[in-house]
N, C-alpha and C positions, 0 to 999 in steps of 0.2 A: 049418629055420633061416632060410632066405632069406625064407620067407613071414612068419615072426615079425618079421623086420627091417622088411619092407615095411609090415606092420601097425602097428608101433611108429612108423615114420616118418609114416604117414598120421595116426595119433593125435596126434603132436606138431604136425603142420600144423593139424589141427582145433583143437587147444588154442590155438595162436598166433593163428589166425583168430578164434577165439572171444574171446580176450583183446583183440585189436585192435578187433573189432566192439564189444565191451563198452566199451572206452575211447572209441571214436568216439561211441557212443551216450551215454556220460556227458558227453563234451564237448558234444554236440549239446544235451543237456538243460540243461547249465550255461549255454550260449549263450542258449537260450530263456529261462531264468530271469533272466539278466542283462538281456536285452532287455526282458523284462516289467518288471523293476525300474526300468530306465531310463525306460521309457514311463510307468510309474506316477509316478515322481518328476517327469517332465516335465508330466504332467497335474496333479499336485499344485501344482507351481510356477505353472502357468498358472491354476489355480483360485485360488491365493493372490494372484496378480497381479490377477486379475479382482476379487477382494474388495477389495484395496488400491485399485484404480482406482475402484471403486464408492464407497469411503469418501472418497477425494479428491474425486470428482465431487459427492458429497453435501455435503461441507464447503464446496466452492466455491459450490455452489448456495445454501447457507445464507448464505454471505458476500455473495453477489450480492443475495439478498433483503434482507438487512440494509442493504446499500448503497442499494438502491432505496427502502427505507422512509425512510432518512435523507434521500435526495434529495427525496422527496415532502414531508418535513417542512421542509427548506430552501426548497422551492418555495412552500409555504404561508406561511412566514415572510416570504419575499421579496414575495409578493403582498400580504400584510397591511401591510408597510412601505410599499409603493408606493401601494396603494389607500386605506389608512386613515390611517396616521400622516402620510404625505407630503401627503395632501389636507388634513388638519387644519392642518398647518404652513403650507401654501400659503394657506389661508383666513386664518390669523393674519397672514401677511405682507400680504395684500390689505387686511385691516382696518387694519393699521398705516399703509398708504399713504393710507387715507381720512381719517386725522387731519390736519386742516389747521392746523398749528401754525406760528406765526411763529418765526423763528430766535432771537428774543429770549426766547421762552417757556422757563421753567425745565425743562420736560419734553422740549424739542425734542432736545437731545443724547442723552437716554436713549432716545427713540424711534428715533433713528438707530442707536444701538448695538444695541438690541433687534432692529431690522430686519436688521442685518448678521449678528447671531447666528442669527436664524431662517433667513436665507438660507444661512449656512454649514451649519446643521443639515440643511436640505433637501438640499444638495449631498452631504453626507457620507452621509445616509440613502440617497440614490440610488446612491451607490457601493457601500454595504453591500448594498443590494437586488440590485445586479448581481453582487456576489461570491457571493451565495447562489443566484442563478438559474442553473441548469445549462444552460438553453437559450442564455443570453447568453454563458456561459463557453465554450461549444463554438465560438463564432464568433471567439474571441480565441486568440492563441498562448499557450502555457504561460508564457512569460517575461512577457508583458503582464499576465496574470492575477496573477502573483506580484508584479509591480511595483505594481499597483493595491492589492493587499493591504498591501504595505509602506507605500504612501502613506497609507492609512487609519491605520496604526499610528503613522507619523511625525507625523501631524496632531494626535495627542493631546498633543504637546509633551513627552512623557516619554522618547521613544526617538529615537535617530538610527539610520537604516537605510542599508544599502548593498547593491547587487546587482551582481554581476560575471558576465559571460558569456564562455565560451571555446568556440570551435568554431562550426559553422554549425547553427542550430536546425532540426530536422526537424519535419515535420508529423506529429502523432500522431493515432492513432485517438481520436475524441472521448470515448468511454467511458473509455479508458485515461487520457487527459489529465485527465478529471474526477476519477478516483480519485487520480492523482498530486497534483493541486491540493488535494484534500481532506486528503491526508496532510500537505502543506506547511502548510495552515491549522491542522491539529491541532497541529503542532509549534510554530507561532507562538503559538497560544492557550496552550499549555503554558508557553511563555516568559513571556507576559504574566501568567499566573496564579501561577506558582511561582518563576521564576528571579530576580526582583528585579534585572533587568538594565536597562541604559539604552542598549545598543548591540546591534544585530542585523545580521549579515552573511550574505548568501546568495551562494553560488557555483554557477552552472549550467555544467556541462561536457557539451557535445554531442560525444561520440565515437561509435564504433559503438554504444555503450550510453549511457544518460543517467545522469549523476551529479549529485545535488543535495546540497550541503553547507551546513548552517545552523549558524551559531555565535552564541553570546551571551556576554556578560561577566558573567553573574550569579553566584549563590552556589554553583552546582554541587551535585552529590550523589555518592553512592557508586555508580558505574556497575557495579562488580563485583557488588554486592549485587543490582542489577537483573538482571544476566545470570543470576544463580543462581535467580531466581524462575521458576516455571512460568507458562505463558501466562495461566491463569486467575487468578493471584495479582498480576498487574500492574495498575496503575491503568487506568481506562477510557480515558484519553487515549492512553497508551502502547499499551494493548491495541488500540485502533482503528488505530494506525499499523501494528502488526504484522499485524493481520487484513487490512488493505488491501494491504500489501506481499505477502502470500501470494497474493492474487488476481492479482498481476502477476509472480509468481515473482521478486520483488525482494528485495534484501538490505538489512537495516537495521543500521547500526553506530552505537552510542551510546557516546561517550567523555565523561566528566565528571570534573572535579577540584574538590574543595571550595574555594570562594572564587576559583576561576579560570575558571568558566564551563563551558559544555557545547557539544559538537560532535556533531551528528547528520548522518550521511551515508547517503543513499539511492542504491543502485546498481540501476538498473532496465533490464532488457533491452528494447530498442526493438522487436525482432521476436519 
C-alpha cells in the first residue's frame, strides 16, 4: 500500500514536471516566433524605407538635372543678349552719334529720342541678362535680386511694385538662393501672363525660416480647383514652382479669389 502511494506520488510529480516543461517549451517557442516576426517586420520596414529613400533620391536627382538644364538655357540666353543683341544696339547707338545734324534739322529731335530709346533698351537688356545669369545672381543678396526683377517689371509702365523686408537677411547657400529666385521669377512671370494685374507686392520675412509672400490685384482664379489637381495636371509654371519647392523641402500656399487677386506664400527652411 505504501509502495503504491509512493509510486503514484512519483508519477504525479513526473506529470507536473512534464506539464511545466512542456509549457516552458511552448513559451520558449512562442517567444522565438514573436522575435522572428518582429525582426522580419523590422527588416521589411527597413527595406521599404530604403526603397522610399531611393525613390526620393531619384526624384531629387531628376529635379536637380532639370534645374541644371534650365540654368544652362538661361546662361545661353544671357550670353546671347549680352554678346549679340547688346552689341547690335550699341553699334546702332554709335551710328546715331555719327549723324551730324543741326538742331534746326527736322530729324534732329527724332534722332535724340531714338538715341534715348536705344540707350534705355541697352540698359534694360543688361539688367535682364544679369537676372538670367546665375553667376551674377550668386554675388547678390536674394532681396537685391528680387528688387532688380521688380524694377524691370515696373519700367514697363504697366505695373506698380513694392517690396517690404522684415527681419535680418541671412546669407544663403548660392544654389539654394538661385532656386528660390527662380521660383519668385516664375510667380512674377505668371502674374504678367495671366493675372491682368497692375500692382505687385512682395513681402520678405527673415525669421528662423524664410517666408516670401507675393500678392497681385489681378483677376484671380479658383485656388480650390488648383489644390484638387495632381502634380502632373498643373500648368508648367505652377508645376515648376512646386518642383523647385520640393528640392528645398519648402511649402507653397496659393490663395486666390476671383476678381480680388492672388497671394502666393513660400515657406522655406533655411537650414
